[in-house]
Structures are given as C-alpha cells and as structure tokens.
FIKOLZA-1660 file (N, C-alpha, C; in steps of 0.1 Angstrom, whole numbers, plus 5000, padded with zeros to 4 digits):
% residues 89
   i   px   py   pz ch aa at
   1 3250 4832 2189  A  M  N
   1 3249 4825 2200  A  M CA
   1 3261 4836 2205  A  M  C
   2 3264 4833 2216  A  A  N
   2 3276 4834 2227  A  A CA
   2 3287 4829 2229  A  A  C
   3 3296 4836 2226  A  E  N
   3 3308 4828 2224  A  E CA
   3 3314 4831 2243  A  E  C
   4 3321 4821 2247  A  Y  N
   4 3333 4817 2260  A  Y CA
   4 3342 4814 2259  A  Y  C
   5 3349 4818 2267  A  H  N
   5 3367 4816 2268  A  H CA
   5 3364 4808 2280  A  H  C
   6 3376 4801 2288  A  L  N
   6 3379 4798 2300  A  L CA
   6 3383 4804 2309  A  L  C
   7 3381 4806 2324  A  K  N
   7 3385 4818 2329  A  K CA
   7 3400 4811 2333  A  K  C
   8 3411 4820 2333  A  P  N
   8 3424 4810 2339  A  P CA
   8 3427 4807 2353  A  P  C
   9 3418 4811 2362  A  G  N
   9 3421 4803 2371  A  G CA
   9 3432 4813 2379  A  G  C
  10 3432 4807 2397  A  K  N
  10 3444 4818 2403  A  K CA
  10 3461 4816 2398  A  K  C
  11 3464 4805 2394  A  L  N
  11 3480 4804 2389  A  L CA
  11 3479 4813 2376  A  L  C
  12 3467 4807 2365  A  G  N
  12 3467 4815 2353  A  G CA
  12 3467 4825 2355  A  G  C
  13 3457 4835 2361  A  Q  N
  13 3459 4851 2364  A  Q CA
  13 3473 4855 2372  A  Q  C
  14 3482 4847 2382  A  K  N
  14 3491 4853 2383  A  K CA
  14 3497 4857 2375  A  K  C
  15 3501 4844 2365  A  V  N
  15 3510 4846 2355  A  V CA
  15 3506 4858 2345  A  V  C
  16 3497 4860 2340  A  M  N
  16 3491 4870 2333  A  M CA
  16 3494 4884 2340  A  M  C
  17 3492 4882 2357  A  D  N
  17 3494 4897 2361  A  D CA
  17 3513 4898 2360  A  D  C
  18 3517 4886 2366  A  A  N
  18 3534 4893 2364  A  A CA
  18 3533 4895 2347  A  A  C
  19 3532 4885 2338  A  Y  N
  19 3533 4892 2327  A  Y CA
  19 3529 4902 2327  A  Y  C
  20 3518 4912 2327  A  Q  N
  20 3515 4925 2327  A  Q CA
  20 3530 4936 2335  A  Q  C
  21 3526 4934 2341  A  K  N
  21 3540 4940 2354  A  K CA
  21 3552 4940 2348  A  K  C
  22 3557 4932 2337  A  T  N
  22 3569 4928 2329  A  T CA
  22 3566 4940 2322  A  T  C
  23 3558 4933 2312  A  E  N
  23 3554 4943 2297  A  E CA
  23 3553 4960 2302  A  E  C
  24 3547 4963 2314  A  Q  N
  24 3546 4982 2315  A  Q CA
  24 3561 4982 2320  A  Q  C
  25 3570 4980 2324  A  A  N
  25 3579 4979 2333  A  A CA
  25 3593 4986 2321  A  A  C
  26 3591 4973 2311  A  F  N
  26 3595 4974 2297  A  F CA
  26 3591 4986 2289  A  F  C
  27 3581 4990 2292  A  T  N
  27 3572 4996 2283  A  T CA
  27 3579 5013 2284  A  T  C
  28 3577 5011 2296  A  E  N
  28 3584 5027 2306  A  E CA
  28 3595 5034 2302  A  E  C
  29 3604 5022 2303  A  K  N
  29 3619 5025 2301  A  K CA
  29 3623 5025 2291  A  K  C
  30 3622 5015 2281  A  F  N
  30 3627 5013 2269  A  F CA
  30 3621 5013 2254  A  F  C
  31 3607 5020 2256  A  L  N
  31 3599 5022 2242  A  L CA
  31 3595 5040 2244  A  L  C
  32 3594 5045 2233  A  E  N
  32 3588 5059 2232  A  E CA
  32 3580 5058 2219  A  E  C
  33 3570 5067 2226  A  E  N
  33 3556 5067 2215  A  E CA
  33 3556 5070 2210  A  E  C
  34 3555 5065 2191  A  D  N
  34 3560 5066 2175  A  D CA
  34 3546 5065 2171  A  D  C
  35 3538 5078 2162  A  P  N
  35 3531 5075 2164  A  P CA
  35 3532 5069 2141  A  P  C
  36 3542 5067 2142  A  N  N
  36 3545 5061 2129  A  N CA
  36 3543 5049 2129  A  N  C
  37 3550 5039 2138  A  S  N
  37 3548 5030 2140  A  S CA
  37 3535 5021 2140  A  S  C
  38 3534 5006 2136  A  P  N
  38 3522 5001 2135  A  P CA
  38 3516 5002 2152  A  P  C
  39 3523 4995 2166  A  S  N
  39 3521 4995 2174  A  S CA
  39 3522 5011 2180  A  S  C
  40 3526 5019 2178  A  G  N
  40 3526 5030 2183  A  G CA
  40 3534 5035 2191  A  G  C
  41 3545 5025 2190  A  Y  N
  41 3558 5026 2203  A  Y CA
  41 3570 5022 2191  A  Y  C
  42 3578 5030 2193  A  S  N
  42 3595 5022 2189  A  S CA
  42 3606 5020 2201  A  S  C
  43 3620 5016 2198  A  L  N
  43 3624 5013 2206  A  L CA
  43 3638 5023 2205  A  L  C
  44 3637 5025 2218  A  K  N
  44 3651 5040 2223  A  K CA
  44 3661 5037 2215  A  K  C
  45 3666 5041 2214  A  T  N
  45 3682 5040 2209  A  T CA
  45 3692 5038 2217  A  T  C
  46 3701 5029 2211  A  G  N
  46 3713 5023 2222  A  G CA
  46 3713 5009 2225  A  G  C
  47 3729 5005 2227  A  H  N
  47 3731 4991 2231  A  H CA
  47 3721 4987 2244  A  H  C
  48 3720 4994 2250  A  T  N
  48 3714 4987 2263  A  T CA
  48 3701 4987 2259  A  T  C
  49 3693 4997 2252  A  A  N
  49 3680 4988 2251  A  A CA
  49 3681 4979 2237  A  A  C
  50 3689 4977 2235  A  Q  N
  50 3688 4963 2227  A  Q CA
  50 3692 4949 2236  A  Q  C
  51 3697 4954 2244  A  Q  N
  51 3696 4943 2252  A  Q CA
  51 3689 4940 2260  A  Q  C
  52 3679 4951 2268  A  A  N
  52 3666 4949 2273  A  A CA
  52 3660 4944 2265  A  A  C
  53 3659 4944 2251  A  V  N
  53 3648 4938 2240  A  V CA
  53 3652 4924 2242  A  V  C
  54 3662 4918 2244  A  N  N
  54 3666 4906 2239  A  N CA
  54 3659 4897 2258  A  N  C
  55 3665 4905 2268  A  A  N
  55 3659 4901 2283  A  A CA
  55 3644 4901 2278  A  A  C
  56 3638 4911 2273  A  Y  N
  56 3627 4911 2277  A  Y CA
  56 3622 4899 2269  A  Y  C
  57 3625 4895 2254  A  N  N
  57 3620 4882 2253  A  N CA
  57 3622 4870 2256  A  N  C
  58 3633 4868 2259  A  K  N
  58 3639 4858 2273  A  K CA
  58 3623 4854 2279  A  K  C
  59 3624 4863 2289  A  I  N
  59 3613 4865 2303  A  I CA
  59 3599 4857 2296  A  I  C
  60 3594 4866 2286  A  E  N
  60 3583 4865 2274  A  E CA
  60 3582 4851 2274  A  E  C
  61 3591 4842 2265  A  D  N
  61 3590 4829 2263  A  D CA
  61 3588 4826 2277  A  D  C
  62 3595 4825 2282  A  G  N
  62 3595 4819 2294  A  G CA
  62 3584 4821 2302  A  G  C
  63 3574 4834 2303  A  V  N
  63 3560 4833 2310  A  V CA
  63 3554 4827 2301  A  V  C
  64 3549 4830 2288  A  V  N
  64 3541 4820 2273  A  V CA
  64 3541 4807 2279  A  V  C
  65 3555 4802 2280  A  G  N
  65 3557 4787 2278  A  G CA
  65 3552 4782 2288  A  G  C
  66 3552 4789 2301  A  A  N
  66 3548 4780 2316  A  A CA
  66 3535 4780 2315  A  A  C
  67 3527 4796 2311  A  Y  N
  67 3514 4795 2311  A  Y CA
  67 3506 4783 2300  A  Y  C
  68 3513 4782 2290  A  K  N
  68 3509 4773 2278  A  K CA
  68 3507 4759 2289  A  K  C
  69 3522 4753 2298  A  K  N
  69 3524 4740 2303  A  K CA
  69 3510 4735 2307  A  K  C
  70 3506 4749 2317  A  V  N
  70 3494 4746 2329  A  V CA
  70 3485 4749 2318  A  V  C
  71 3481 4757 2307  A  E  N
  71 3468 4751 2298  A  E CA
  71 3464 4740 2294  A  E  C
  72 3481 4733 2289  A  N  N
  72 3479 4719 2280  A  N CA
  72 3474 4716 2291  A  N  C
  73 3481 4711 2304  A  A  N
  73 3476 4698 2311  A  A CA
  73 3464 4703 2316  A  A  C
  74 3453 4712 2316  A  F  N
  74 3443 4714 2322  A  F CA
  74 3439 4710 2309  A  F  C
  75 3440 4711 2300  A  V  N
  75 3431 4707 2281  A  V CA
  75 3436 4687 2287  A  V  C
  76 3445 4685 2288  A  D  N
  76 3445 4675 2287  A  D CA
  76 3435 4662 2304  A  D  C
  77 3436 4670 2313  A  A  N
  77 3429 4663 2324  A  A CA
  77 3412 4665 2325  A  A  C
  78 3410 4677 2316  A  F  N
  78 3395 4681 2316  A  F CA
  78 3388 4684 2308  A  F  C
  79 3390 4683 2295  A  L  N
  79 3387 4684 2282  A  L CA
  79 3385 4677 2273  A  L  C
  80 3378 4675 2261  A  E  N
  80 3383 4667 2250  A  E CA
  80 3373 4670 2240  A  E  C
  81 3380 4663 2228  A  K  N
  81 3373 4669 2213  A  K CA
  81 3362 4669 2214  A  K  C
  82 3351 4675 2203  A  T  N
  82 3340 4669 2203  A  T CA
  82 3337 4663 2187  A  T  C
  83 3334 4658 2183  A  D  N
  83 3331 4655 2165  A  D CA
  83 3323 4668 2156  A  D  C
  84 3318 4678 2166  A  D  N
  84 3310 4684 2158  A  D CA
  84 3315 4694 2158  A  D  C
  85 3312 4704 2147  A  D  N
  85 3322 4716 2139  A  D CA
  85 3310 4725 2143  A  D  C
  86 3312 4735 2155  A  P  N
  86 3305 4751 2159  A  P CA
  86 3301 4757 2142  A  P  C
  87 3306 4757 2136  A  K  N
  87 3304 4762 2123  A  K CA
  87 3294 4761 2116  A  K  C
  88 3292 4744 2115  A  E  N
  88 3279 4737 2107  A  E CA
  88 3268 4743 2113  A  E  C
  89 3268 4743 2128  A  N  N
  89 3255 4747 2132  A  N CA
  89 3245 4758 2131  A  N  C
% end
C-alpha cells in the first residue's frame, strides 16, 4: 500500500522555504566540506563561527517551533485519531 503525507500548504511551504534559505546561507558562510564528518561538513574555526552557530540554532528553533504550531493547529482542527493500527492490516 502506498504511503501518503500531508502537503504543507502555502504557509507551511513558506516556512520551509525560509528555513532552506537560512540553512544554505549558513552552510556557505560557516561550514566547510569534511569527508571525515558524518554530515560531510565541519564548522570553520573561530569565535565568529561559533556565534553564528548559536544564532542559527535559535533561528532554527523558532522556525521549527512556528511550523509545529501550525501543524498542531491543523491536526487539532481537521484530524482525529483512529483505533485502527495500520501495521496490523
């Protein structure tokens, strides 16, 4: 059986696009490729880079938190839990 997920809608897409732009700018400015790292990148050294990481983490938490609020509001308004466990079928 095919799996589906909910489309994010206009607001959700704007949030995701803003996050991707922020992530790309951060990556270009503060990370360098590192084949030995699990992520493929490592942080450029220096105090400014660490400050940027801290700022980025705050921005990321805000964006993710805002998206979760939108998602939770949608779920509360339009979805309900069922008793059926899809793994049992």
